[in-house]
C-alpha positions as CSV (number, residue, x, y, z in Angstrom):
1,M,16.3,1.0,-19.9
2,T,13.1,-0.8,-20.4
3,T,10.8,0.3,-23.2
4,V,7.1,-0.1,-22.6
5,A,5.0,-1.7,-25.3
6,T,1.4,-0.5,-25.6
7,R,-1.7,-1.6,-27.4
8,R,-3.0,0.7,-30.0
9,T,-6.6,1.0,-31.1
10,T,-7.2,1.4,-34.8
11,G,-10.9,1.7,-35.5
12,D,-12.5,-1.2,-33.6
13,V,-9.4,-3.4,-33.7
14,A,-6.7,-3.3,-31.1
15,E,-3.2,-4.0,-32.5
16,D,-0.2,-5.0,-30.4
17,A,2.5,-2.4,-30.7
18,S,6.0,-3.8,-30.2
19,P,8.4,-1.6,-28.1
20,E,10.1,-0.3,-31.2
21,H,6.7,0.9,-32.5
22,A,5.2,2.2,-29.2
23,P,3.7,5.6,-30.0
24,A,6.0,8.4,-28.8
25,E,3.3,11.0,-29.6
26,R,-0.4,11.0,-29.2
27,E,-2.3,9.3,-32.1
28,P,-4.9,11.4,-33.9
29,A,-8.4,10.8,-32.6
30,P,-11.5,10.4,-34.7
31,R,-13.4,13.7,-34.7
32,G,-14.7,14.3,-31.2
33,G,-13.5,10.9,-30.0
34,P,-11.0,9.8,-27.4
35,L,-7.3,10.1,-28.0
36,T,-4.8,7.3,-27.6
37,L,-2.3,8.4,-25.0
38,S,1.4,8.0,-25.5
39,V,3.6,6.0,-23.1
40,A,4.8,9.2,-21.6
41,E,1.2,10.5,-21.1
42,C,0.2,7.1,-19.5
43,R,3.1,7.3,-17.1
44,A,2.2,10.9,-16.2
45,V,-1.3,9.8,-15.3
46,L,0.0,6.9,-13.2
47,A,2.5,9.2,-11.4
48,R,-0.2,11.8,-10.7
49,V,-3.1,9.7,-9.6
50,G,-1.8,6.9,-7.3
51,W,-5.2,5.1,-7.0
52,G,-7.1,2.8,-9.3
53,V,-9.5,-0.2,-9.4
54,L,-7.8,-3.6,-9.4
55,A,-9.8,-6.4,-11.1
56,T,-9.1,-10.0,-10.0
57,V,-10.9,-13.3,-10.4
58,G,-11.5,-15.9,-7.7
59,D,-14.0,-18.7,-7.4
60,D,-15.0,-18.0,-11.0
61,R,-16.2,-14.5,-10.0
62,P,-14.8,-11.1,-11.0
63,Y,-13.8,-8.8,-8.1
64,G,-12.9,-5.1,-8.4
65,V,-11.5,-3.1,-5.5
66,P,-9.9,0.3,-5.2
67,V,-6.2,0.1,-4.5
68,G,-3.3,2.4,-4.0
69,Y,-0.3,1.7,-6.2
70,A,3.2,3.0,-6.8
71,L,4.8,3.6,-10.2
72,G,8.1,1.9,-10.7
73,S,10.5,2.2,-13.6
74,D,9.0,-0.7,-15.5
75,C,6.0,-1.8,-13.4
76,V,3.3,-0.7,-10.9
77,Y,3.6,-2.0,-7.3
78,L,0.6,-3.2,-5.3
79,A,0.4,-4.0,-1.7
80,S,-2.1,-6.5,-0.3
81,G,-3.0,-7.5,3.2
82,P,-5.2,-10.6,4.0
83,G,-8.6,-10.8,2.4
84,R,-10.4,-11.6,-0.8
85,K,-8.1,-9.6,-3.1
86,R,-5.1,-11.5,-1.8
87,R,-6.8,-14.9,-2.0
88,N,-7.8,-14.1,-5.6
89,L,-4.2,-13.0,-6.5
90,E,-2.8,-16.2,-5.0
91,A,-5.2,-18.4,-7.0
92,N,-5.0,-16.4,-10.2
93,P,-2.3,-13.7,-10.6
94,L,-3.8,-12.2,-13.8
95,V,-5.1,-8.7,-13.1
96,C,-6.3,-5.5,-14.7
97,L,-5.6,-2.1,-13.1
98,T,-7.7,0.8,-14.3
99,V,-6.7,4.3,-13.3
100,C,-8.9,7.3,-14.1
101,D,-8.0,11.0,-14.0
102,I,-11.3,12.9,-14.6
103,E,-11.6,16.7,-14.7
104,T,-15.0,17.0,-16.4
105,Y,-17.2,14.8,-18.6
106,D,-15.3,16.0,-21.7
107,C,-11.9,16.1,-20.1
108,W,-10.5,12.9,-18.8
109,R,-7.7,10.3,-19.1
110,S,-7.6,6.7,-18.3
111,V,-4.9,4.0,-18.2
112,V,-5.4,0.3,-18.2
113,I,-2.7,-2.2,-17.3
114,E,-3.3,-5.9,-17.8
115,G,-0.8,-8.5,-16.6
116,E,0.4,-10.9,-14.1
117,A,0.9,-9.7,-10.5
118,T,4.1,-11.4,-9.2
119,P,5.5,-11.2,-5.7
120,V,8.4,-8.7,-5.0
121,V,11.2,-11.0,-3.9
122,G,14.3,-10.0,-1.9
123,I,15.3,-7.2,0.4
124,A,16.7,-4.9,-2.3
125,A,13.5,-5.3,-4.4
126,H,11.3,-4.7,-1.3
127,A,13.3,-1.5,-0.6
128,V,12.7,-0.2,-4.1
129,A,9.0,-1.0,-3.9
130,V,8.6,0.7,-0.5
131,A,10.5,3.7,-1.8
132,A,8.2,3.9,-4.8
133,F,5.2,3.9,-2.5
134,I,6.6,6.7,-0.4
135,A,7.6,8.8,-3.4
136,Q,4.1,8.3,-5.0
137,R,2.5,9.7,-1.8
138,A,5.1,12.4,-1.1
139,P,3.5,15.2,-3.3
140,R,0.2,14.9,-1.4
141,A,1.1,13.7,2.1
142,R,4.1,12.4,4.0
143,P,3.3,8.8,5.0
144,G,3.3,8.3,8.8
145,A,4.9,5.5,10.8
146,T,1.6,3.5,10.8
147,D,1.5,3.7,7.0
148,V,5.0,2.5,6.6
149,R,4.5,-0.4,9.1
150,R,1.4,-1.5,7.2
151,L,3.3,-1.4,3.9
152,L,6.1,-3.4,5.3
153,A,3.7,-6.0,6.6
154,A,1.8,-6.3,3.3
155,R,2.5,-8.6,0.5
156,L,4.1,-6.5,-2.2
157,L,3.4,-7.3,-5.9
158,R,4.5,-6.0,-9.2
159,V,2.6,-5.8,-12.5
160,P,4.8,-5.0,-15.6
161,L,3.8,-2.1,-17.8
162,D,4.2,-4.0,-21.0
163,A,0.4,-4.3,-21.6
164,M,-0.6,-0.7,-20.9
165,T,-3.1,1.3,-22.8
166,G,-4.3,4.9,-22.4
167,R,-7.1,6.9,-23.7
168,G,-8.2,10.5,-23.1
169,R,-10.5,13.3,-24.1
170,R,-10.0,17.0,-23.7
171,D,-12.9,19.3,-24.2
172,A,-14.1,17.7,-27.4
173,P,-16.2,19.9,-29.7
């Protein structure tokens, strides 16, 4: 079993939290401020949402694009067809995926995953990634044959969850 490390924010300083010290429960928030989400809460947001904004860099310029993703056991999977996003990923695999779950102005959660997007290699690994995409969509809509063909034709990538942070706010006073 892989344990996910998180980054914790204490005041204005972010501290790396080793896997042994990753928060199991939500950390107390400053009065009226955002809460730090636990690993389980971050995973719940990722499992529920399925869409985020992927930030890449290419030609010395940042680029953010909405993407669908799938949550794996220790990573998120991304799929990329031809275009600027894929060119950027091939030139510089460092990415930032931001996922937001917003109910109201005072009730929201967000998860940020920073890391290196690496290609999914091998038939077994591809099967796991495709199954994760299908499972991620299943609660909302069953993917059609066209969706599956596009997914099989795309370049599949994985981004580990070891640099994942989460914040949230629930109807603050």
